[in-house]
N, C-alpha and C positions, 0 to 999 in steps of 0.2 A: 698595189701597183695600178690596178684598174682605176681607182679614184684619183691618183696622181696624174695619170694619163688624161683623165677628164679635165683636171685643173689646167694642164698644159693646153688642151684644146680650147678651154674657156679663155685662157690668157691670149692665145693666138687670135681668137675672135674679137677680144677687146682691142688688141692692136690693130686688127684689120678694120674694125669699125672706126677707130680714130683716124686711120689713113683715109678712109672713104669720106669722112666728114671734112677732113682738111682739103681734099681735092674738089669738093662740091661747093665750097664757099670761101670767100676771102675774109669773112667776118672774123674778128678775134674770138677764140674759143675759151670757154670757162676751163680753168686748170684744175678745179676740184674734182676728185674721182666720182664717177657715176657707178662704178663697179669695183668692188674689192673682194678678192678671193685669197685663200691661203691653203697650205698643205697640212695644217694642224688645227684641230678644233678643241682638243683637251690637253692640258699640261698638268702633271702632278709632280710636286717637289718634295724632297726629303725635309724633315724638320731641322736637322743639323747638317751643316756643310752642303746645302742644296746645290746641285750642279745646274749651270745655266743651260737653257734650251733655245733652239732656233726654229723660227717659222719663216717660210718663204712667202712673201706677200706679192700678189699680182694685182695690178690696178691700171686704170686708164687715165689716172690723174693724181693729184695730190691727196695724201691722206694724213691723218693725225691719230694719236692714241689717247685713250682714257683708261687708266689703270688704278687699282687700289694702292694704298700707300706702301704696302709691303712688296710690290712688284716694280721693277725697274726695266724700262724698255729702251734699247739702243739700236738704231736711232728711233726717236719717238715721232718723227715725221718723215715722209718720203714720197716717192713717185715711181710708177712703173713696177718692174720686177726687182725685189730687193730682199736679201736675208735680214731678218730682225732678231736680235738677241734678247731673250727674256730671262731676268734674274729674279730670284726671291730672297728676301732677307731670312735669317735664321728664325725659327719659331720656338726658341728655348729661352729659359732664364736660369738662374742659379739653382732652382729646384727641379729642373728637368723640362720636358716638353710642355708647351702651352696647349690650349685647345686647338683642334684642327681649324684650318682656314679654307674658305671657299668663296670665290668671287668671279667676276668676269673681266677680261681684258678685251677692249673694243678698239679695233682699227677701222676707221670710218672715213667716208668721203662726205658728200653733201646731202645724202638722203638716208632714210631708214633702210632702204633696199641696198645701199652701198656700204654695208657694215660687215666686217668679219668679227664674229664673236667667238672668243676662246675661253672655255671654262678653265680657270686656274684654281688648283687646290693644293693644300700642303698638309703633310702628316702632322699629327699632334696627339695629345692625350685627351680623349673625349671626356674623361672622368676627372680631369684636373680640378675643375670647379663644380663637379656634379653634386647635386643635392642628395642627401641620404633621406630616403622616403619610405613610407609604408606602401603596400600594394595599392591601397585606396588612393594615396596621393600620386603614385606613379600613373595610375589610370587617368588622372585629371590633368597631367602635364600636356604641354603643347607637343605636337608631333615633331619628331627629330630631337627632342630634348633627352640628354643623357641623364641617367639616374643610378643610384646605388641602393639596393634593398639589402639590409643586414640580415633579415630573417623572414622567410615565408614558408608555407607548407605546400608541398606538391599534392594537389588534389586529384589529378588525373594525368595519365601518360598515354599518348596516342602514337601513331606511327611516325609522325613528323614533328612532334613537339610535346608540350605538357602545359597544364594549367596550374598556376600558383595562386594562393589565397592568403589573406590575413584574417580570415574569418568573417570579414564584412564584404570585401570586394574580391572578385576573381579576374585574372587576366591570362590570356593565352600567349605562350612563347613558342614560336616556331623555331626549334633548335634540336640538335641531336645529342644534347648532353645526357650522360648516363645517370638518370635519376629514377626513383621508384615512388609510388604513391606512399605518402606519409613522411617522406624525407623532409627535414628542415634544411633549407638552402639559403645561401646568400647569392646575390646576382647583380651583375653590372649589365646594363642594356640601354637601348634607345626606345623611347615611346613612339608608337605608331597607331594607326587606325586601319581596320579592315572591315568592310561591310558594315560600317557604322559603329563598331565596338572597339574599345581600346585593346591593343596588343603590344607585346614586346617585339618590335620589328627586327631587332638585331640583338643577339645575346653575345657579349664579348667575354663574359666570365660567369661560371656557375659552379659553386662549391657546395658539396653536401656536408652539412655540419653534424647531423645526427639522423638516425632512422626512427620511425615511429608509425603512427596511424593517423588517419584522417577521418574526422566525423562529418558526415554529409548532412546538410539541412534537408528538410522535407522538400521534395522537388515540386516545382510549379507544374501543374497538370495542364499541358498545352491544349488538350482537347476541350478543356473548360474555358480557356481564355484566348484561344488562338485568333479569334475574329478581331480582337482589340489589342493583341500583343505587339508591343513596339520593338522588341528585340534590340534595345539600345544598350544593354549591358551583358556581360558574360554571367549567366545565371544557370543554376542547377534546375534542369527541367526533365520531364518525361512525356512521351507521346506514344499513342497507340494508333495503329491503322493498318492499311494493306500496302505491301511493297509493290510498286508499279513503276516500270521504267527506271529501276535502280534507286528510286526515292520512296520514302514513306508517305503515303497519301492519307491525310487525316480529313475525314468528311464531317462537317458540322453544318446542320441546317441546309443541306443540299449544296453546300459550297465546298470545293476541294482545296485543301492547302497541302503544300509539299514541305517535307522536312528532309533536307539533303545532308548526308554525312560529309562534312568538310574535311574531317580527319578522324581516324579511329585506328585501333590496332587491327591487323589483318583478320584476326579471328572474329571480329565483331562487325565485319562488312556485311551489308545486306544485298550486295550486288548479285548474289546467286539465289536470293529468296523471293524473286518475283512471284506474285500471286499468294504469298503467305501473309498471315496476320502476325504482326511483330510489335513489340513494345521496345522503344529506344529510350534510354536514360543517359544523360550527360549534360554538357554545358552548351547553352545557346551561344552562337557566334555570329549573330547579325541577320539582317534581312538581305537575301541574295537576289530578290526580284519580287514581282507581284505575287503575293501569297506563297512565297518560298522562304523558308527559314533554315539557317545553318545550325548544325549540331556537332559537337565534339563528343563522340560516343564513348561512354565508359561501361555501359551494360546493355546487353541485347537479350530479349526473350523471344524465341521463335515459337509461335503458337500453331504452326502448321498451315495448311491450305486455308484460304479465306472462306471458302464454301465447302462444307462437309455434309453429306446426306444424313438425315436423321437415322440413328441406329435402330435396328429391330428391337433390341433390348436396351432399356435405359441404363445409365452408368451404375455399375455395381462392382465393388472390390471387397474381397474377403481374405483374411489371414488366419493361419493356424500356427500356434506356438507350442510345440511338444518336443520331447527329447528325440522322437523318431524323425521329425521333419526339420530339425535345426540345421542339419548339414546342408540343406538345400539353400540356405540363405545366410549362414553365419559369416561368410567371406564378404557378402554385400555390405554388412553393417559393422562387423567387428574388424574386418581387414586382417592383415598379418599381425600388426602390433596392437591394434585396438585403441591406440592412444588418440585422443582428440588433439589436433594441432592447436598451438597457441593462437594462430591467426584466426580471424573471424571466418565463419562459414561452416560447411559440413564435411569438407574433405572428399566430397563425392560419394559418401557412403549412405546407404539406405536399406530398409527392409522391403523387398518387393512383395506385393500381394501374391501369396503362394497357393491360393485355392482357386480364385477366380478374379478376372478383371485386371486392369492396369493401374495399380495404386502404389504409393510409396509411404513409408513412415521414415522420416528423417529426424535427425537431431541437429538443430542449428545452435550455434553458440556465439556469444559476444567475443570481441577480441580480448584474449587473456594475456597479451603481451604486457610484461611488467607485474603480473600477478603470480605469486608463488603457488603454483598448482600442486606442489608436493608430488608431482608425477601421478596424481590421482585422477586426472580428467581422462576418462576412458569410455569407449563404446564396447559393449560385451554382449555376446549371446551366451546365456547361462546354461547350466546342465539340464534345465527343464525346457529349454528352447526359447525362453523369454528374452527379448531385447531390452537391455538396461544400460544406464550410464552411471558413472560415479563423477564426483566433482562438479555437480550442477551449480550454477551461479546465476544471480539475478540478471535477467536479460536473455538467458538461454531459453529455448523452447523446442518441444516436440511438434512436428508438423505432419499432418495427414493430408494427402492429396491424391486425386485420381482423375484420369482423363480417358475418354475414348475419342478425343480429337473433335468432338461435336461441340459447337458453341450453344450452350443451353441459354434460352432467353430469360429475361426478367420474368419473375413469377414462378420459376422452377423451385420445387421443394426438395430439400435434402435432409438426410438422416445419418447420424453416426452413433455407434455404440462400441465401447471398448472397456477393458478392465485396466486398472492401474493401482500402484502402491509404492510407498517408499520404505526404506529402513528407518530405524529410530533416529539415526543421525542424518537422514536425508532432508532436503528442503521441503517445508510444509506448504508455503503459500504460493498459489499459482492463479493465473487468469485463463479461463476457457473462452476462446474467441473463434468466430467464424468470419470468412471473407464473403461479403454480399455482392461481389462484382465490382464494387467501388472502393470499399474500405473495410478494415477489421472492426468488428463489433462484439461486445461481450455476449456470451450465450444467454438467451432469454431465460432459460430454466434455472440459472444460478445467479441470485442477486449479488450485486457488487457491494462490498463492504470495505472498511479501512482497518488495516492491521496496525495496532500500536503496542500490544502486550509484549512483543519480543524485543522492544527497543527500536524497532524500525517503523517507518511510516509509509505504507504502500497500500494501494488498492488491490483487492483480490476478489475472486468469486468462488474459489475452490481450495479446500484444505486437503492435502494428500494424506490419506490414512496409512497405517502400517500393515493393513491387511487389504486384500483385493476389494475394490469397490467399482461399480459400473458407472461410467460417464455416458450419458445419453442426451443427445440434443437434436433438435430439428430447426431449420431455418429456411428462409426464402431469398432467392437472388433478387437484388434490386436493379441489377444491370446484367447484360449478357456476360457469360463467363465460360471459358473453354477448359479451365482446370480448377474445379471447386477445391477449397482448402479449409482446414480446421486446425487450430493449434492450441497447445497447452503451454503457457509461458510462465517461467519462474519470475516472481515479482518481489520477493523478500528473502533476505539471508537469515532464515530462522529454522532451526532444527525441529523435526517432528517430536522429539522427546522433551521439548520445552526447556532445554538447557542453554538457550540463548543463541545469539548469532555466531557464526564461524568467522575466524580470522582469515581463513584461506580454504580453498576447496579441500574436501576430505573424501574418504572412501564410502560415504553414505550413498545409497543407491536410489534410483528412481526408474521404474520399469513400466512397460506396457505388457499386460499379463494375459493369461489364458487359463481357463478352469480345467483343461484336460478333456479327454475324449468324452467323459460322462457328464461334464459340467453343463449347466444350463446355458452359459455364455461361452461358446467355444473359442472365440477370438474376435478381433476387431472386424466391424463391418462398416463400410462407407458407401452410401448409395444415393441416387436420385430416385425419389418416390413417384413424382409425376412432373411433367413439363408441358407448358403450352406449345402450340404449334408456332411456326415462324422462326425457329432457331436455325442454326447451321452456319451462320456467317453473314457475309456482306450482301447477300441477295443472289439472284440467278444470273445477273448480267452487270456490265459496267456502263456507266453513263457515256453518251457521246462526248468526246474531248478528253476522256481519261487516257493518260499516258500509259502505255503497256511496255514500251521500251524506249530508252533514250541514252545516247552516248555522245558527249562532246569531245571525247578522247583526251581530256585533260589528265587522265591517268597515265598518259605517255610521258608526262613531264620529267620524271627521274631519268629515263633513258634518253629522251631528246636532249636534255641538258648535258648529261654525261658524254654523249656522243657528238655534241656540238651541232645538232641538226639545225638547218636553216629554215627559212619561211619563204618558199618560192612564190607563193601566191601573193603575199603581202608586198614583196619587193619586185614582183614581175621579173625575177631572175632565174632562168632555167638552170643555171650552173651552181645554185646554192647547195651547200653540203647536205647530202641525203644518205645517212649511214644505212647499210644493209643489215636488217635485223638478224639475218642468219650468220653473218660473218664478222660483224663488229663486236669486239670484246666488250665495249661499253653497253651493248644491248643485251647482255646476258640476263636471262630471266624474263625477257619480254614475251617470248613465245609461250612459255609456261603460263604466264599471267593471261595472255590472250585466249589460250585454250580453256583456262579456268573460267574465264568470263563467258565461254560458250562459242567463241568464234572459230571458224575453220578457214584455211587459206587454200585458194585455188591457183593452179598454174596451167599454162597451155604450152605443151611441147611444140616446137616449131614443126610445121608440116601437117598437123592434123587438127589443131585448134581444140583438142579435147581438154577435159577438165578432170581434176582429181583432188581428193582430200589429202593425198599423200604428203607427209612431211619428211619423207625419207631422203637419203643422201642423193638419190638420183633425180630429184626434181630441180627445175630452174629456181634458184634462190633470188627472186626479183621482187621482194617486198622491202620498202624503205620507210624511214621515219622523217617527218618534218616536225615543226614545233607549233602546235601539238595536233597533228593529223597524219594521214597515211598517204604514201605514194606507191603505185603499183606499176610493174612492167619495166622492160627495157627493150632495146632493139632486138627484134626477132622473137621476143617472148611476151606472152600475155600473163596477167595475174589478176585475181579477183578475190572476193571475200564472201563468206556465208555468215549471216547473222545468227545469234543464239535463238533457240525456240522461244515463242511468246508465252512463257509460263504464266504471265499475269492475266491472260485471258481466261475467264471463268466459264465462258460459253462461246459458241460460234458467233463471229462478228465480222462486219466489214471494217477494214482499217485503212488509215491513210499513212503512207510512208513518205517522209520528207527527208532530204539530205542535201548537202552542198557537194558539188563535184566540178571538175573541169579537166580538160585534156592538157597535156604538157606540150611545150613548143621546143624547137631546137634553138641553139645559140643564135641562129640567124632569124629567129622569130617566125619559124614555119610551123604551122599547126600539125598535130598528129592526125587530125581528121578522122576520129573514131566515133563510134556510137556506143551506148551503154545498154546492156541487156538486164532486165529484171526477171528472175526466175523464182518460182515458188514450189516448195515440196512440203509434205507432211500435213496437208490440209489447206484449202483455199486456192485461188487462182488469180492470175493477172492477165488481162486481155488487151492491155494497152500496147502502144508502139515502143520500139527502141527509143532511148533518150538521146536526143541530139543537143549540141551545144550552140549557143549564140555567139561564141567567140569568133573573131574575125578569121576567115579562111584565106585572106590575102597574104601571100608571103611577104615577110618583113613588117607586117602590121599586127599579126596575131599576138594577143596578150594572154598571160596566165591570169584569169580572173574567175572567181567563183560563179557557178551556175546553180540556182536553187531548183531542185527537182521535187515534184509532188506526184505520187501515183496512188491509185486505189486498188486494194486487194480484197476480193470478195470471199466470204466464207472462211476466214482465218480461224484457227484453233490454237490451243496451247502448244500443239506440236508443230505449228507452221514455222518453216525456216525460209528465209529470203536470201537469194544470192545476187550479187552485183558483179558484173564482169564485162569486158569488151564484147560487143555483139558481132564484130566482123571477123571473127576467126583468126587464122594464122596471119599475122601482120605482113609476112613476106609475100603472101598471095593477095590478101584483101587490100593491102595498102602498099603496093610494090614501090611506089616513089619514096615513101617515108620508112617503110618496114618497121613501124613501131606504133603500139597502142598504149601509151603511158598516160596515167591519170591520177588525180588526187581525190581524197574523200574526207569529209568532216561532217559533224553535227547531224547525226542520225536521230530521227524521232519518229515514233509510231504511236498513233492515237486511234481510239475507237471512233468510227464514223457515226 
């Protein structure tokens, strides 16, 4: 209604202008229109039996039309205010709907400025003539092109979409289809581009044909190539760094690069891991900005705080496996059923170090889906207390690991010793390997050979005996490492009794053993024997410019869209829709997410201007959504926000806080005339003034427009929390003429000074 009223006003102005011109001169006037307006800008027609539509045209002279051949306009010329009928021909043939149509209908006078442009579109079958392609060919199509993929494999599933692959090329589809990793799917979609990489911009159909598994390639190590990485394709990558400002910061040669999670399952979000060392693995999804890369996360490893003090005692883990101690750990490894799941992984079961230290002995297995395991693949704690497995298969491995959360530097020396054996029908050929901080390498003490006698061809460096034997190795880290690891990996399907390879997993055992209380080797030991100085993590402080917190509030998108939130600042419209996060059903879950991210909401009861963290039923519920930013307060009530702690700070630092804000105006464009207070708690101080706005204070002229604020806070720590709120107290007292302190907030960023 508001837009139509404006059109009528414009039409009146056109008529008035024409009258003035006529009264001021006797010269003949040009009859071609200088201004053409209409009450419709978009028309959409059905494919079959499309109904005609009407646009009212307002002009100050003659106009004519230009239309595609499937559009008929009646009349196609005119003058002044006139209803115009628009018809579309059917978009069908004997086989059904043709492809969708989209074009422009132009009603124009004599200049480019005197044109009414109407977008006309018609329903159709986008896939009527769609090409059947592979994922690789789909990625190379022009944007907007429809395609059909008969089969692709789902390589990753995120919160808002999934990655499909043909084994050569990957492409991201932003869609909510119910798919799982390993599914074979067929798909109808439209090709698009986002952040410079191909995507499926619209999925119209996705069918699961079968379930299965997905084999991942060796990931590209971004830390090694990031300075020259083009990010022009969806590629499988991994990156390690420190989480800061909600992004992963990868530092190479004193240059900081950001890896931003564009999409991921909720459990893989790093939003709450500021200050931690993290490894992200997933699919790259383009260049988001200078030195900022996007990732669709499929795996996260949290290595704890970036900086950890050197322990008084170097890493040491020890186990004892006896009948008397087995009850302390049998449920950790054997579980209730003891069966190894067919799916790849460990099932979360391990043997904890039960004498000293924080170590694990796990059994990892390949995906046995489709392999007849004869129900023999099991984890067991035997009567002697030994952990053992049955049904071992090439690719499975025992993994020893230990951590005290200290990052041991390159040059650190490690040592492991344990007993092991197999039964006569157990697998004989294995590879002993250590992780040097960068990659897995064969243990130096055991020469690598090639096994051919059993009918298989595999490299190995260890033959499992049928009686206990000690494995003992030492190695040196080539790169910093927070969790040293050693593994024993099955490499050939050959029994220890030399009776040939197995057709399927059997009941043959492989165990990690113990000599008993009186034995020379009592149980496994995994330890750091010496370590150079300079470990512990990323250093004692962060460089100037390092982002320690950042939020552009794009995470509001699901709620803002569901609730139909408007954009008051962009449109300078104080009446735009602003759903209340406390009362709008479409905003369900927002408060939980905000609290999870570390935010607190403030409110100011009328009369005292006080503030509280309370989210109880008795508080004024005056927090609202825009797209995608926040709005605070209403008449007689203040509201503000407390930011999360600055967990990314590893030491005391001066910081710079920047953000965008502005005050609200009334429908008559009168400013709220408020100031904004910055308060600090938990460490640090702010000594600056209240923040004022440069928005116009003249009634009728004030606009809603962003103000960029920048303040410095001294002595901030990881516990520092910053609050933003109206500075002038109870709006009925401090602002009696307006009685309101309403404001908007977006784009918060905190960096080390």
